[in-house]
All heavy atoms as a GROMACS GRO file, in nm:
protein
  654
    1MET      N    1  11.224  11.050   9.674
    1MET     CA    2  11.127  11.043   9.566
    1MET      C    3  11.124  10.899   9.514
    1MET      O    4  11.226  10.840   9.484
    1MET     CB    5  11.168  11.138   9.454
    1MET     CG    6  11.077  11.142   9.336
    1MET     SD    7  10.921  11.230   9.358
    1MET     CE    8  10.975  11.395   9.394
    2VAL      N    9  11.004  10.846   9.502
    2VAL     CA   10  10.982  10.710   9.452
    2VAL      C   11  10.932  10.721   9.308
    2VAL      O   12  10.835  10.790   9.281
    2VAL     CB   13  10.879  10.634   9.539
    2VAL    CG1   14  10.853  10.496   9.483
    2VAL    CG2   15  10.927  10.626   9.683
    3ASN      N   16  11.001  10.653   9.218
    3ASN     CA   17  10.962  10.651   9.077
    3ASN      C   18  10.870  10.532   9.050
    3ASN      O   19  10.912  10.417   9.066
    3ASN     CB   20  11.085  10.643   8.987
    3ASN     CG   21  11.167  10.770   8.994
    3ASN    OD1   22  11.114  10.880   8.984
    3ASN    ND2   23  11.296  10.755   9.013
    4ILE      N   24  10.748  10.562   9.010
    4ILE     CA   25  10.644  10.461   8.992
    4ILE      C   26  10.607  10.449   8.844
    4ILE      O   27  10.587  10.550   8.777
    4ILE     CB   28  10.518  10.500   9.072
    4ILE    CG1   29  10.548  10.506   9.221
    4ILE    CG2   30  10.401  10.407   9.041
    4ILE    CD1   31  10.583  10.372   9.283
    5ALA      N   32  10.594  10.326   8.797
    5ALA     CA   33  10.537  10.300   8.665
    5ALA      C   34  10.396  10.246   8.686
    5ALA      O   35  10.373  10.162   8.773
    5ALA     CB   36  10.622  10.201   8.587
    6ILE      N   37  10.304  10.294   8.608
    6ILE     CA   38  10.165  10.250   8.617
    6ILE      C   39  10.139  10.152   8.503
    6ILE      O   40  10.161  10.184   8.386
    6ILE     CB   41  10.069  10.371   8.613
    6ILE    CG1   42  10.094  10.460   8.735
    6ILE    CG2   43   9.925  10.323   8.608
    6ILE    CD1   44  10.012  10.586   8.742
    7ILE      N   45  10.092  10.034   8.542
    7ILE     CA   46  10.070   9.925   8.447
    7ILE      C   47   9.920   9.909   8.427
    7ILE      O   48   9.847   9.878   8.522
    7ILE     CB   49  10.129   9.793   8.502
    7ILE    CG1   50  10.272   9.812   8.552
    7ILE    CG2   51  10.118   9.682   8.398
    7ILE    CD1   52  10.368   9.869   8.453
    8GLY      N   53   9.875   9.929   8.305
    8GLY     CA   54   9.732   9.927   8.276
    8GLY      C   55   9.679  10.069   8.284
    8GLY      O   56   9.712  10.142   8.379
    9CYS      N   57   9.602  10.109   8.186
    9CYS     CA   58   9.556  10.248   8.180
    9CYS      C   59   9.404  10.257   8.164
    9CYS      O   60   9.353  10.330   8.080
    9CYS     CB   61   9.627  10.320   8.064
    9CYS     SG   62   9.804  10.338   8.089
   10GLY      N   63   9.334  10.183   8.247
   10GLY     CA   64   9.189  10.188   8.247
   10GLY      C   65   9.137  10.302   8.333
   10GLY      O   66   9.213  10.389   8.377
   11SER      N   67   9.009  10.299   8.361
   11SER     CA   68   8.945  10.412   8.430
   11SER      C   69   8.995  10.433   8.573
   11SER      O   70   8.995  10.546   8.622
   11SER     CB   71   8.794  10.395   8.430
   11SER     OG   72   8.756  10.279   8.500
   12ILE      N   73   9.040  10.328   8.642
   12ILE     CA   74   9.092  10.346   8.779
   12ILE      C   75   9.215  10.437   8.779
   12ILE      O   76   9.238  10.512   8.873
   12ILE     CB   77   9.121  10.210   8.848
   12ILE    CG1   78   9.148  10.228   8.997
   12ILE    CG2   79   9.239  10.139   8.781
   12ILE    CD1   80   9.028  10.269   9.077
   13VAL      N   81   9.291  10.433   8.672
   13VAL     CA   82   9.409  10.519   8.660
   13VAL      C   83   9.366  10.664   8.645
   13VAL      O   84   9.424  10.754   8.706
   13VAL     CB   85   9.497  10.474   8.542
   13VAL    CG1   86   9.613  10.570   8.520
   13VAL    CG2   87   9.550  10.334   8.566
   14LYS      N   88   9.262  10.685   8.567
   14LYS     CA   89   9.212  10.821   8.544
   14LYS      C   90   9.159  10.884   8.672
   14LYS      O   91   9.186  11.001   8.700
   14LYS     CB   92   9.100  10.817   8.439
   14LYS     CG   93   9.038  10.952   8.411
   14LYS     CD   94   8.930  10.940   8.306
   14LYS     CE   95   8.869  11.075   8.275
   14LYS     NZ   96   8.767  11.064   8.169
   15TRP      N   97   9.083  10.808   8.748
   15TRP     CA   98   9.015  10.865   8.865
   15TRP      C   99   9.095  10.854   8.993
   15TRP      O  100   9.068  10.928   9.087
   15TRP     CB  101   8.879  10.799   8.883
   15TRP     CG  102   8.793  10.819   8.762
   15TRP    CD1  103   8.753  10.723   8.674
   15TRP    CD2  104   8.739  10.942   8.714
   15TRP    NE1  105   8.678  10.778   8.574
   15TRP    CE2  106   8.668  10.914   8.596
   15TRP    CE3  107   8.746  11.073   8.759
   15TRP    CZ2  108   8.602  11.012   8.523
   15TRP    CZ3  109   8.680  11.171   8.685
   15TRP    CH2  110   8.610  11.140   8.570
   16ARG      N  111   9.191  10.762   9.001
   16ARG     CA  112   9.260  10.741   9.128
   16ARG      C  113   9.412  10.751   9.114
   16ARG      O  114   9.474  10.844   9.166
   16ARG     CB  115   9.226  10.603   9.186
   16ARG     CG  116   9.082  10.583   9.228
   16ARG     CD  117   9.044  10.652   9.358
   16ARG     NE  118   9.140  10.642   9.464
   16ARG     CZ  119   9.140  10.554   9.562
   16ARG    NH1  120   9.046  10.464   9.569
   16ARG    NH2  121   9.233  10.555   9.655
   17HIS      N  122   9.473  10.654   9.052
   17HIS     CA  123   9.617  10.636   9.064
   17HIS      C  124   9.702  10.747   9.002
   17HIS      O  125   9.796  10.794   9.066
   17HIS     CB  126   9.658  10.498   9.011
   17HIS     CG  127   9.596  10.387   9.089
   17HIS    ND1  128   9.629  10.362   9.220
   17HIS    CD2  129   9.500  10.298   9.058
   17HIS    CE1  130   9.558  10.260   9.264
   17HIS    NE2  131   9.478  10.219   9.169
   18ALA      N  132   9.674  10.787   8.880
   18ALA     CA  133   9.755  10.892   8.818
   18ALA      C  134   9.742  11.025   8.893
   18ALA      O  135   9.845  11.086   8.928
   18ALA     CB  136   9.721  10.907   8.670
   19PRO      N  137   9.621  11.072   8.922
   19PRO     CA  138   9.612  11.198   8.997
   19PRO      C  139   9.673  11.189   9.137
   19PRO      O  140   9.737  11.284   9.183
   19PRO     CB  141   9.462  11.226   9.006
   19PRO     CG  142   9.397  11.141   8.904
   19PRO     CD  143   9.488  11.025   8.881
   20GLU      N  144   9.656  11.076   9.204
   20GLU     CA  145   9.713  11.062   9.338
   20GLU      C  146   9.864  11.059   9.336
   20GLU      O  147   9.930  11.118   9.423
   20GLU     CB  148   9.656  10.937   9.406
   20GLU     CG  149   9.509  10.954   9.441
   20GLU     CD  150   9.442  10.827   9.490
   20GLU    OE1  151   9.505  10.720   9.490
   20GLU    OE2  152   9.323  10.836   9.526
   21CYS      N  153   9.923  10.993   9.235
   21CYS     CA  154  10.069  10.995   9.224
   21CYS      C  155  10.119  11.134   9.192
   21CYS      O  156  10.218  11.181   9.249
   21CYS     CB  157  10.115  10.896   9.116
   21CYS     SG  158  10.107  10.723   9.164
   22ARG      N  159  10.051  11.202   9.100
   22ARG     CA  160  10.090  11.339   9.063
   22ARG      C  161  10.086  11.432   9.184
   22ARG      O  162  10.174  11.515   9.204
   22ARG     CB  163   9.997  11.392   8.954
   22ARG     CG  164  10.028  11.537   8.915
   22ARG     CD  165   9.913  11.602   8.843
   22ARG     NE  166   9.793  11.598   8.926
   22ARG     CZ  167   9.669  11.590   8.878
   22ARG    NH1  168   9.648  11.587   8.748
   22ARG    NH2  169   9.566  11.587   8.958
   23ASP      N  170   9.984  11.417   9.268
   23ASP     CA  171   9.965  11.507   9.380
   23ASP      C  172  10.048  11.472   9.503
   23ASP      O  173  10.053  11.549   9.598
   23ASP     CB  174   9.817  11.510   9.419
   23ASP     CG  175   9.730  11.569   9.308
   23ASP    OD1  176   9.784  11.637   9.217
   23ASP    OD2  177   9.607  11.546   9.312
   24ASN      N  178  10.114  11.358   9.502
   24ASN     CA  179  10.198  11.315   9.613
   24ASN      C  180  10.340  11.367   9.592
   24ASN      O  181  10.406  11.331   9.495
   24ASN     CB  182  10.197  11.162   9.622
   24ASN     CG  183  10.275  11.110   9.740
   24ASN    OD1  184  10.374  11.168   9.782
   24ASN    ND2  185  10.230  10.998   9.793
   25ASN      N  186  10.387  11.450   9.682
   25ASN     CA  187  10.520  11.511   9.667
   25ASN      C  188  10.634  11.410   9.675
   25ASN      O  189  10.748  11.444   9.643
   25ASN     CB  190  10.540  11.618   9.774
   25ASN     CG  191  10.449  11.737   9.754
   25ASN    OD1  192  10.412  11.769   9.642
   25ASN    ND2  193  10.411  11.801   9.863
   26ASN      N  194  10.606  11.289   9.718
   26ASN     CA  195  10.710  11.187   9.731
   26ASN      C  196  10.708  11.086   9.616
   26ASN      O  197  10.782  10.988   9.618
   26ASN     CB  198  10.695  11.112   9.863
   26ASN     CG  199  10.712  11.205   9.980
   26ASN    OD1  200  10.809  11.279   9.987
   26ASN    ND2  201  10.617  11.204  10.072
   27THR      N  202  10.622  11.110   9.517
   27THR     CA  203  10.605  11.016   9.407
   27THR      C  204  10.627  11.085   9.274
   27THR      O  205  10.580  11.196   9.253
   27THR     CB  206  10.463  10.956   9.410
   27THR    OG1  207  10.442  10.894   9.536
   27THR    CG2  208  10.446  10.852   9.301
   28ASN      N  209  10.698  11.018   9.186
   28ASN     CA  210  10.717  11.063   9.050
   28ASN      C  211  10.665  10.953   8.957
   28ASN      O  212  10.697  10.836   8.976
   28ASN     CB  213  10.865  11.088   9.022
   28ASN     CG  214  10.889  11.126   8.878
   28ASN    OD1  215  10.838  11.226   8.830
   28ASN    ND2  216  10.968  11.046   8.808
   29ILE      N  217  10.588  10.990   8.857
   29ILE     CA  218  10.541  10.892   8.760
   29ILE      C  219  10.650  10.873   8.655
   29ILE      O  220  10.679  10.964   8.576
   29ILE     CB  221  10.408  10.935   8.694
   29ILE    CG1  222  10.298  10.947   8.800
   29ILE    CG2  223  10.368  10.835   8.586
   29ILE    CD1  224  10.166  11.000   8.747
   30ALA      N  225  10.712  10.754   8.656
   30ALA     CA  226  10.818  10.723   8.562
   30ALA      C  227  10.760  10.694   8.424
   30ALA      O  228  10.826  10.720   8.323
   30ALA     CB  229  10.899  10.604   8.612
   31GLY      N  230  10.639  10.637   8.420
   31GLY     CA  231  10.579  10.608   8.291
   31GLY      C  232  10.458  10.518   8.302
   31GLY      O  233  10.414  10.482   8.412
   32PHE      N  234  10.406  10.482   8.185
   32PHE     CA  235  10.284  10.404   8.174
   32PHE      C  236  10.304  10.291   8.074
   32PHE      O  237  10.371  10.307   7.972
   32PHE     CB  238  10.169  10.492   8.122
   32PHE     CG  239  10.131  10.603   8.215
   32PHE    CD1  240  10.195  10.726   8.210
   32PHE    CD2  241  10.031  10.585   8.309
   32PHE    CE1  242  10.160  10.829   8.295
   32PHE    CE2  243   9.995  10.687   8.395
   32PHE     CZ  244  10.059  10.809   8.388
   33PHE      N  245  10.242  10.177   8.104
   33PHE     CA  246  10.233  10.067   8.007
   33PHE      C  247  10.090  10.020   7.999
   33PHE      O  248  10.023  10.001   8.101
   33PHE     CB  249  10.322   9.949   8.045
   33PHE     CG  250  10.289   9.826   7.964
   33PHE    CD1  251  10.314   9.822   7.829
   33PHE    CD2  252  10.227   9.718   8.024
   33PHE    CE1  253  10.278   9.712   7.753
   33PHE    CE2  254  10.192   9.606   7.950
   33PHE     CZ  255  10.217   9.603   7.813
   34ASP      N  256  10.043  10.000   7.877
   34ASP     CA  257   9.912   9.942   7.852
   34ASP      C  258   9.921   9.870   7.718
   34ASP      O  259   9.997   9.912   7.630
   34ASP     CB  260   9.804  10.051   7.845
   34ASP     CG  261   9.664   9.993   7.848
   34ASP    OD1  262   9.611   9.958   7.741
   34ASP    OD2  263   9.607   9.983   7.959
   35MET      N  264   9.846   9.763   7.703
   35MET     CA  265   9.843   9.691   7.576
   35MET      C  266   9.794   9.783   7.464
   35MET      O  267   9.832   9.766   7.349
   35MET     CB  268   9.755   9.567   7.586
   35MET     CG  269   9.807   9.461   7.681
   35MET     SD  270   9.969   9.396   7.635
   35MET     CE  271   9.928   9.310   7.485
   36ASN      N  272   9.714   9.882   7.500
   36ASN     CA  273   9.670   9.983   7.405
   36ASN      C  274   9.766  10.101   7.419
   36ASN      O  275   9.753  10.184   7.509
   36ASN     CB  276   9.526  10.024   7.437
   36ASN     CG  277   9.472  10.131   7.345
   36ASN    OD1  278   9.547  10.210   7.289
   36ASN    ND2  279   9.341  10.135   7.332
   37ILE      N  280   9.863  10.108   7.331
   37ILE     CA  281   9.969  10.209   7.340
   37ILE      C  282   9.913  10.351   7.336
   37ILE      O  283   9.969  10.442   7.396
   37ILE     CB  284  10.075  10.187   7.229
   37ILE    CG1  285  10.202  10.265   7.258
   37ILE    CG2  286  10.022  10.222   7.093
   37ILE    CD1  287  10.301  10.192   7.338
   38GLU      N  288   9.800  10.370   7.270
   38GLU     CA  289   9.740  10.504   7.261
   38GLU      C  290   9.694  10.552   7.399
   38GLU      O  291   9.706  10.671   7.430
   38GLU     CB  292   9.625  10.505   7.161
   38GLU     CG  293   9.674  10.484   7.019
   38GLU     CD  294   9.566  10.441   6.922
   38GLU    OE1  295   9.452  10.413   6.966
   38GLU    OE2  296   9.596  10.437   6.802
   39ARG      N  297   9.640  10.461   7.480
   39ARG     CA  298   9.598  10.502   7.616
   39ARG      C  299   9.720  10.538   7.700
   39ARG      O  300   9.718  10.638   7.771
   39ARG     CB  301   9.519  10.390   7.683
   39ARG     CG  302   9.379  10.378   7.630
   39ARG     CD  303   9.289  10.300   7.720
   39ARG     NE  304   9.334  10.163   7.742
   39ARG     CZ  305   9.259  10.066   7.787
   39ARG    NH1  306   9.132  10.089   7.815
   39ARG    NH2  307   9.306   9.946   7.803
   40ALA      N  308   9.824  10.458   7.691
   40ALA     CA  309   9.946  10.488   7.767
   40ALA      C  310  10.004  10.622   7.723
   40ALA      O  311  10.048  10.703   7.805
   40ALA     CB  312  10.048  10.376   7.750
   41THR      N  313  10.002  10.647   7.594
   41THR     CA  314  10.055  10.772   7.539
   41THR      C  315   9.974  10.892   7.589
   41THR      O  316  10.030  10.996   7.624
   41THR     CB  317  10.056  10.768   7.386
   41THR    OG1  318  10.138  10.658   7.344
   41THR    CG2  319  10.109  10.896   7.326
   42ALA      N  320   9.843  10.876   7.595
   42ALA     CA  321   9.757  10.986   7.643
   42ALA      C  322   9.788  11.018   7.789
   42ALA      O  323   9.798  11.136   7.826
   42ALA     CB  324   9.610  10.949   7.626
   43TYR      N  325   9.805  10.916   7.872
   43TYR     CA  326   9.837  10.940   8.013
   43TYR      C  327   9.975  11.003   8.029
   43TYR      O  328   9.994  11.094   8.110
   43TYR     CB  329   9.826  10.812   8.096
   43TYR     CG  330   9.685  10.778   8.135
   43TYR    CD1  331   9.618  10.672   8.076
   43TYR    CD2  332   9.617  10.853   8.230
   43TYR    CE1  333   9.488  10.640   8.112
   43TYR    CE2  334   9.487  10.823   8.266
   43TYR     CZ  335   9.423  10.717   8.206
   43TYR     OH  336   9.294  10.688   8.242
   44ALA      N  337  10.071  10.954   7.953
   44ALA     CA  338  10.207  11.011   7.960
   44ALA      C  339  10.205  11.158   7.918
   44ALA      O  340  10.276  11.240   7.976
   44ALA     CB  341  10.303  10.930   7.874
   45SER      N  342  10.125  11.191   7.819
   45SER     CA  343  10.114  11.331   7.775
   45SER      C  344  10.056  11.419   7.884
   45SER      O  345  10.097  11.533   7.903
   45SER     CB  346  10.027  11.341   7.650
   45SER     OG  347  10.088  11.278   7.541
   46GLU      N  348   9.960  11.364   7.958
   46GLU     CA  349   9.894  11.443   8.063
   46GLU      C  350   9.975  11.448   8.193
   46GLU      O  351   9.982  11.552   8.257
   46GLU     CB  352   9.756  11.385   8.092
   46GLU     CG  353   9.679  11.466   8.194
   46GLU     CD  354   9.536  11.420   8.212
   46GLU    OE1  355   9.488  11.335   8.135
   46GLU    OE2  356   9.471  11.471   8.306
   47TYR      N  357  10.036  11.336   8.232
   47TYR     CA  358  10.099  11.326   8.364
   47TYR      C  359  10.252  11.320   8.360
   47TYR      O  360  10.315  11.325   8.464
   47TYR     CB  361  10.047  11.204   8.438
   47TYR     CG  362   9.902  11.217   8.477
   47TYR    CD1  363   9.802  11.161   8.398
   47TYR    CD2  364   9.864  11.287   8.591
   47TYR    CE1  365   9.668  11.174   8.433
   47TYR    CE2  366   9.731  11.300   8.625
   47TYR     CZ  367   9.634  11.244   8.546
   47TYR     OH  368   9.503  11.257   8.581
   48GLY      N  369  10.309  11.308   8.243
   48GLY     CA  370  10.454  11.295   8.232
   48GLY      C  371  10.497  11.150   8.237
   48GLY      O  372  10.415  11.059   8.254
   49GLY      N  373  10.624  11.129   8.222
   49GLY     CA  374  10.677  10.994   8.219
   49GLY      C  375  10.682  10.941   8.077
   49GLY      O  376  10.636  11.004   7.983
   50LYS      N  377  10.738  10.824   8.065
   50LYS     CA  378  10.754  10.764   7.933
   50LYS      C  379  10.646  10.662   7.907
   50LYS      O  380  10.572  10.623   7.998
   50LYS     CB  381  10.893  10.704   7.918
   50LYS     CG  382  10.922  10.587   8.010
   50LYS     CD  383  11.066  10.540   8.005
   50LYS     CE  384  11.091  10.455   7.883
   50LYS     NZ  385  11.225  10.398   7.878
   51VAL      N  386  10.641  10.616   7.784
   51VAL     CA  387  10.550  10.510   7.744
   51VAL      C  388  10.635  10.385   7.724
   51VAL      O  389  10.732  10.387   7.648
   51VAL     CB  390  10.476  10.546   7.613
   51VAL    CG1  391  10.390  10.431   7.567
   51VAL    CG2  392  10.392  10.672   7.633
   52TYR      N  393  10.599  10.279   7.794
   52TYR     CA  394  10.671  10.153   7.782
   52TYR      C  395  10.602  10.064   7.680
   52TYR      O  396  10.479  10.059   7.674
   52TYR     CB  397  10.676  10.081   7.917
   52TYR     CG  398  10.758  10.154   8.020
   52TYR    CD1  399  10.697  10.239   8.112
   52TYR    CD2  400  10.896  10.139   8.026
   52TYR    CE1  401  10.772  10.307   8.207
   52TYR    CE2  402  10.971  10.207   8.120
   52TYR     CZ  403  10.909  10.290   8.211
   52TYR     OH  404  10.984  10.358   8.304
   53ALA      N  405  10.681   9.992   7.602
   53ALA     CA  406  10.627   9.903   7.498
   53ALA      C  407  10.583   9.769   7.554
   53ALA      O  408  10.506   9.698   7.491
   53ALA     CB  409  10.730   9.883   7.388
   54SER      N  410  10.634   9.734   7.673
   54SER     CA  411  10.600   9.605   7.733
   54SER      C  412  10.618   9.610   7.884
   54SER      O  413  10.689   9.697   7.936
   54SER     CB  414  10.689   9.493   7.676
   54SER     OG  415  10.823   9.509   7.722
   55PHE      N  416  10.557   9.515   7.952
   55PHE     CA  417  10.576   9.503   8.096
   55PHE      C  418  10.721   9.471   8.128
   55PHE      O  419  10.778   9.524   8.223
   55PHE     CB  420  10.481   9.396   8.152
   55PHE     CG  421  10.487   9.381   8.301
   55PHE    CD1  422  10.464   9.489   8.385
   55PHE    CD2  423  10.515   9.258   8.359
   55PHE    CE1  424  10.468   9.475   8.524
   55PHE    CE2  425  10.519   9.244   8.496
   55PHE     CZ  426  10.496   9.352   8.578
   56ASP      N  427  10.783   9.386   8.046
   56ASP     CA  428  10.925   9.354   8.067
   56ASP      C  429  11.012   9.478   8.057
   56ASP      O  430  11.109   9.492   8.131
   56ASP     CB  431  10.971   9.248   7.967
   56ASP     CG  432  10.916   9.110   7.999
   56ASP    OD1  433  10.885   9.083   8.118
   56ASP    OD2  434  10.901   9.029   7.906
   57GLU      N  435  10.979   9.569   7.966
   57GLU     CA  436  11.056   9.693   7.954
   57GLU      C  437  11.047   9.774   8.082
   57GLU      O  438  11.147   9.833   8.126
   57GLU     CB  439  11.007   9.775   7.835
   57GLU     CG  440  11.088   9.901   7.812
   57GLU     CD  441  11.038   9.986   7.697
   57GLU    OE1  442  10.949   9.944   7.623
   57GLU    OE2  443  11.089  10.099   7.684
   58VAL      N  444  10.931   9.777   8.144
   58VAL     CA  445  10.915   9.846   8.272
   58VAL      C  446  11.008   9.784   8.376
   58VAL      O  447  11.082   9.854   8.446
   58VAL     CB  448  10.769   9.839   8.323
   58VAL    CG1  449  10.758   9.897   8.464
   58VAL    CG2  450  10.674   9.909   8.228
   59LEU      N  451  11.006   9.651   8.385
   59LEU     CA  452  11.085   9.582   8.486
   59LEU      C  453  11.235   9.597   8.462
   59LEU      O  454  11.313   9.592   8.557
   59LEU     CB  455  11.047   9.434   8.489
   59LEU     CG  456  10.901   9.405   8.526
   59LEU    CD1  457  10.876   9.255   8.524
   59LEU    CD2  458  10.863   9.466   8.659
   60GLU      N  459  11.276   9.618   8.339
   60GLU     CA  460  11.418   9.637   8.307
   60GLU      C  461  11.466   9.779   8.333
   60GLU      O  462  11.586   9.804   8.338
   60GLU     CB  463  11.442   9.600   8.161
   60GLU     CG  464  11.424   9.452   8.134
   60GLU     CD  465  11.419   9.418   7.984
   60GLU    OE1  466  11.436   9.510   7.900
   60GLU    OE2  467  11.397   9.300   7.953
   61ASP      N  468  11.376   9.873   8.352
   61ASP     CA  469  11.411  10.013   8.373
   61ASP      C  470  11.462  10.032   8.515
   61ASP      O  471  11.385  10.026   8.611
   61ASP     CB  472  11.290  10.102   8.346
   61ASP     CG  473  11.323  10.250   8.351
   61ASP    OD1  474  11.428  10.289   8.408
   61ASP    OD2  475  11.242  10.329   8.299
   62LYS      N  476  11.591  10.054   8.529
   62LYS     CA  477  11.653  10.070   8.662
   62LYS      C  478  11.607  10.196   8.734
   62LYS      O  479  11.627  10.210   8.853
   62LYS     CB  480  11.806  10.071   8.650
   62LYS     CG  481  11.862   9.946   8.588
   62LYS     CD  482  11.834   9.825   8.672
   62LYS     CE  483  11.900   9.702   8.610
   62LYS     NZ  484  11.845   9.578   8.656
   63GLY      N  485  11.541  10.287   8.660
   63GLY     CA  486  11.490  10.409   8.721
   63GLY      C  487  11.354  10.392   8.787
   63GLY      O  488  11.305  10.484   8.852
   64VAL      N  489  11.293  10.275   8.771
   64VAL     CA  490  11.162  10.248   8.830
   64VAL      C  491  11.180  10.179   8.965
   64VAL      O  492  11.246  10.075   8.974
   64VAL     CB  493  11.075  10.160   8.737
   64VAL    CG1  494  10.947  10.117   8.806
   64VAL    CG2  495  11.045  10.236   8.608
   65ASP      N  496  11.124  10.239   9.069
   65ASP     CA  497  11.133  10.183   9.204
   65ASP      C  498  11.018  10.088   9.237
   65ASP      O  499  11.031  10.002   9.323
   65ASP     CB  500  11.136  10.296   9.308
   65ASP     CG  501  11.254  10.389   9.289
   65ASP    OD1  502  11.367  10.339   9.275
   65ASP    OD2  503  11.233  10.511   9.287
   66GLY      N  504  10.905  10.109   9.171
   66GLY     CA  505  10.788  10.026   9.200
   66GLY      C  506  10.684  10.042   9.092
   66GLY      O  507  10.694  10.130   9.006
   67VAL      N  508  10.586   9.953   9.094
   67VAL     CA  509  10.479   9.958   8.996
   67VAL      C  510  10.344   9.960   9.067
   67VAL      O  511  10.330   9.909   9.178
   67VAL     CB  512  10.484   9.838   8.898
   67VAL    CG1  513  10.610   9.842   8.815
   67VAL    CG2  514  10.471   9.706   8.971
   68ILE      N  515  10.247  10.018   9.001
   68ILE     CA  516  10.108  10.009   9.042
   68ILE      C  517  10.039   9.931   8.931
   68ILE      O  518  10.036   9.976   8.816
   68ILE     CB  519  10.044  10.147   9.061
   68ILE    CG1  520  10.114  10.226   9.170
   68ILE    CG2  521   9.894  10.132   9.093
   68ILE    CD1  522  10.066  10.368   9.187
   69ILE      N  523   9.989   9.815   8.964
   69ILE     CA  524   9.928   9.728   8.864
   69ILE      C  525   9.778   9.754   8.859
   69ILE      O  526   9.706   9.726   8.955
   69ILE     CB  527   9.962   9.581   8.893
   69ILE    CG1  528  10.113   9.563   8.886
   69ILE    CG2  529   9.889   9.489   8.796
   69ILE    CD1  530  10.164   9.428   8.924
   70CYS      N  531   9.734   9.808   8.747
   70CYS     CA  532   9.595   9.848   8.728
   70CYS      C  533   9.533   9.773   8.611
   70CYS      O  534   9.448   9.826   8.540
   70CYS     CB  535   9.588   9.998   8.703
   70CYS     SG  536   9.656  10.097   8.835
   71THR      N  537   9.575   9.651   8.592
   71THR     CA  538   9.522   9.568   8.485
   71THR      C  539   9.395   9.497   8.533
   71THR      O  540   9.355   9.511   8.649
   71THR     CB  541   9.625   9.463   8.444
   71THR    OG1  542   9.654   9.381   8.558
   71THR    CG2  543   9.753   9.528   8.394
   72ALA      N  544   9.339   9.416   8.447
   72ALA     CA  545   9.228   9.329   8.488
   72ALA      C  546   9.277   9.238   8.601
   72ALA      O  547   9.395   9.198   8.604
   72ALA     CB  548   9.180   9.246   8.369
   73ASN      N  549   9.189   9.206   8.692
   73ASN     CA  550   9.226   9.126   8.810
   73ASN      C  551   9.298   8.997   8.776
   73ASN      O  552   9.388   8.956   8.848
   73ASN     CB  553   9.102   9.095   8.894
   73ASN     CG  554   9.049   9.218   8.963
   73ASN    OD1  555   9.118   9.317   8.979
   73ASN    ND2  556   8.923   9.212   9.004
   74LYS      N  557   9.261   8.933   8.666
   74LYS     CA  558   9.320   8.804   8.633
   74LYS      C  559   9.471   8.812   8.605
   74LYS      O  560   9.539   8.711   8.608
   74LYS     CB  561   9.249   8.739   8.514
   74LYS     CG  562   9.266   8.811   8.383
   74LYS     CD  563   9.189   8.740   8.272
   74LYS     CE  564   9.208   8.810   8.139
   74LYS     NZ  565   9.139   8.736   8.032
   75PHE      N  566   9.524   8.932   8.583
   75PHE     CA  567   9.667   8.949   8.558
   75PHE      C  568   9.746   8.993   8.682
   75PHE      O  569   9.868   8.995   8.681
   75PHE     CB  570   9.690   9.052   8.446
   75PHE     CG  571   9.629   9.012   8.316
   75PHE    CD1  572   9.524   9.086   8.264
   75PHE    CD2  573   9.673   8.902   8.246
   75PHE    CE1  574   9.465   9.051   8.143
   75PHE    CE2  575   9.616   8.866   8.125
   75PHE     CZ  576   9.511   8.941   8.074
   76HIS      N  577   9.678   9.031   8.788
   76HIS     CA  578   9.744   9.087   8.906
   76HIS      C  579   9.848   8.994   8.966
   76HIS      O  580   9.960   9.036   8.997
   76HIS     CB  581   9.642   9.126   9.013
   76HIS     CG  582   9.565   9.249   8.980
   76HIS    ND1  583   9.480   9.306   9.071
   76HIS    CD2  584   9.558   9.326   8.869
   76HIS    CE1  585   9.424   9.414   9.018
   76HIS    NE2  586   9.469   9.426   8.894
   77CYS      N  587   9.812   8.871   8.988
   77CYS     CA  588   9.901   8.778   9.057
   77CYS      C  589  10.030   8.758   8.978
   77CYS      O  590  10.140   8.776   9.031
   77CYS     CB  591   9.831   8.644   9.082
   77CYS     SG  592   9.934   8.525   9.169
   78GLU      N  593  10.018   8.720   8.853
   78GLU     CA  594  10.136   8.693   8.771
   78GLU      C  595  10.227   8.815   8.760
   78GLU      O  596  10.349   8.806   8.775
   78GLU     CB  597  10.093   8.647   8.633
   78GLU     CG  598  10.208   8.618   8.539
   78GLU     CD  599  10.162   8.580   8.400
   78GLU    OE1  600  10.044   8.544   8.380
   78GLU    OE2  601  10.246   8.588   8.308
   79MET      N  602  10.167   8.930   8.737
   79MET     CA  603  10.247   9.053   8.722
   79MET      C  604  10.309   9.094   8.853
   79MET      O  605  10.425   9.140   8.855
   79MET     CB  606  10.162   9.165   8.663
   79MET     CG  607  10.119   9.139   8.521
   79MET     SD  608  10.016   9.272   8.456
   79MET     CE  609  10.131   9.336   8.333
   80SER      N  610  10.238   9.080   8.962
   80SER     CA  611  10.291   9.116   9.094
   80SER      C  612  10.411   9.030   9.129
   80SER      O  613  10.514   9.080   9.176
   80SER     CB  614  10.184   9.102   9.201
   80SER     OG  615  10.080   9.193   9.179
   81ILE      N  616  10.400   8.900   9.107
   81ILE     CA  617  10.510   8.809   9.138
   81ILE      C  618  10.631   8.844   9.051
   81ILE      O  619  10.744   8.852   9.101
   81ILE     CB  620  10.468   8.663   9.118
   81ILE    CG1  621  10.369   8.624   9.229
   81ILE    CG2  622  10.589   8.570   9.118
   81ILE    CD1  623  10.300   8.490   9.207
   82LYS      N  624  10.609   8.868   8.923
   82LYS     CA  625  10.719   8.902   8.833
   82LYS      C  626  10.787   9.033   8.875
   82LYS      O  627  10.909   9.044   8.874
   82LYS     CB  628  10.666   8.913   8.689
   82LYS     CG  629  10.773   8.912   8.586
   82LYS     CD  630  10.714   8.894   8.447
   82LYS     CE  631  10.826   8.883   8.345
   82LYS     NZ  632  10.777   8.860   8.210
   83ALA      N  633  10.708   9.131   8.917
   83ALA     CA  634  10.765   9.259   8.962
   83ALA      C  635  10.844   9.241   9.090
   83ALA      O  636  10.950   9.302   9.108
   83ALA     CB  637  10.653   9.361   8.981
   84LEU      N  638  10.795   9.160   9.181
   84LEU     CA  639  10.865   9.138   9.307
   84LEU      C  640  10.997   9.063   9.288
   84LEU      O  641  11.093   9.088   9.361
   84LEU     CB  642  10.776   9.061   9.406
   84LEU     CG  643  10.662   9.142   9.465
   84LEU    CD1  644  10.563   9.050   9.534
   84LEU    CD2  645  10.715   9.248   9.560
   85GLU      N  646  11.000   8.974   9.192
   85GLU     CA  647  11.124   8.899   9.166
   85GLU      C  648  11.230   8.991   9.113
   85GLU      O  649  11.347   8.976   9.132
   85GLU     CB  650  11.097   8.785   9.068
   85GLU     CG  651  11.014   8.677   9.126
   85GLU     CD  652  10.978   8.565   9.030
   85GLU    OE1  653  10.976   8.585   8.907
   85GLU    OE2  654  10.948   8.456   9.080
   0.00000   0.00000   0.00000
């Protein structure tokens, strides 16, 4: 089982990533982070997992195996590199 945190809670998460992770027997949603804490809270209520207060908190969580970055494109590179490190 792979524990995934979803970063960014826009419409792509609603239509693709959260339902696909939920429906994948090899994936567990560890939690959600979004600058709008209310959106992250709504997704966590629906799909399970915790709500992270920051991207750094996600990266510090030893229970997270990987992230799906669903932020605006301009943040993808920086966040991807930080997650890989």
